[in-house]
N, C-alpha and C positions, 0 to 999 in steps of 0.2 A: 500536494500540500494545500494548494488553494481551494479545491473542492471540499476537503475535510474542514477547513477554516469556515467556508461558507454554510457547511451542513450544521456545524457546531453552533454559528450564529443564529441561523434560523431555529434550532432547537432551543437556544437560550431566550429568543424572542418568545417562541411558542410557550415556553414554561413560564415567562413572565407573563404573557397575556392570560394564562390560564389561572395563574396565581392572582391577578388584579381583576379579572373580569369573569373568572369562571369558565367552566368546559362549555357552556353554551346550551347544553342539554339538561334536561329534568333528570333528577337522579330515579333510578328504576324503582318502581313501587311494588312491593311484594305483598299481594293479597292475603296470604296466610299470616302474615305479622300483623294486619289491621285488625283481625278479629281478636287477637291475643291482648293487644295494648288497648287498655282503658283510658278514655279521655277524661278530663278532669271533671266532666259533668256526669259521667257514668256511676260514679261511686263517691259517696260523702261519708267520712268517718265521723258520724254524729257524737261519739264518746270524746273524740279529739276535739271538736267543735265546742261542745259543753265545757270542757276543761279550759279551753282558751278563753271562753266567755266568763267562767268563774275567776281566772287569773285577772281578767280586765277588771271585773267587780272588786275583787280585793285590793288591786292596785289603786283603784279610784277611792276606796275606803281608807287606804293608808295615806293618800295624797291629800284627802280633805282637811285634816288639821293643819297642814302646811299651808294649804289654799287659804284657810280662815285666818292664819297668822300674817299673811302676806297680803291679802285683799285690802286692808286699810291704807298700806302703803301705796298700792296701785290707784286707789281712789284719790289719794292726795296729789299724786303725779298728775292725774288727769284734771283735776280742780285747778291746779296752778297754771296749766296750759291753756 
């Protein structure tokens, strides 16, 4: 019983160390997977980029009237301080 208890304790400590500090080795690298995976700089979806830019421009146009209404109050706030 003492030997089993000692082995279980070492196993628990080893499991804890792996959880907290990692296994200590680098994960294996598979060269065939590296060729299939594209990095973020290898491909740009220009249609999606243009759609996002268009959305930003439309949002700015929609917020401009609100900005024009709020701006005088902001100016008054800064003049008082």
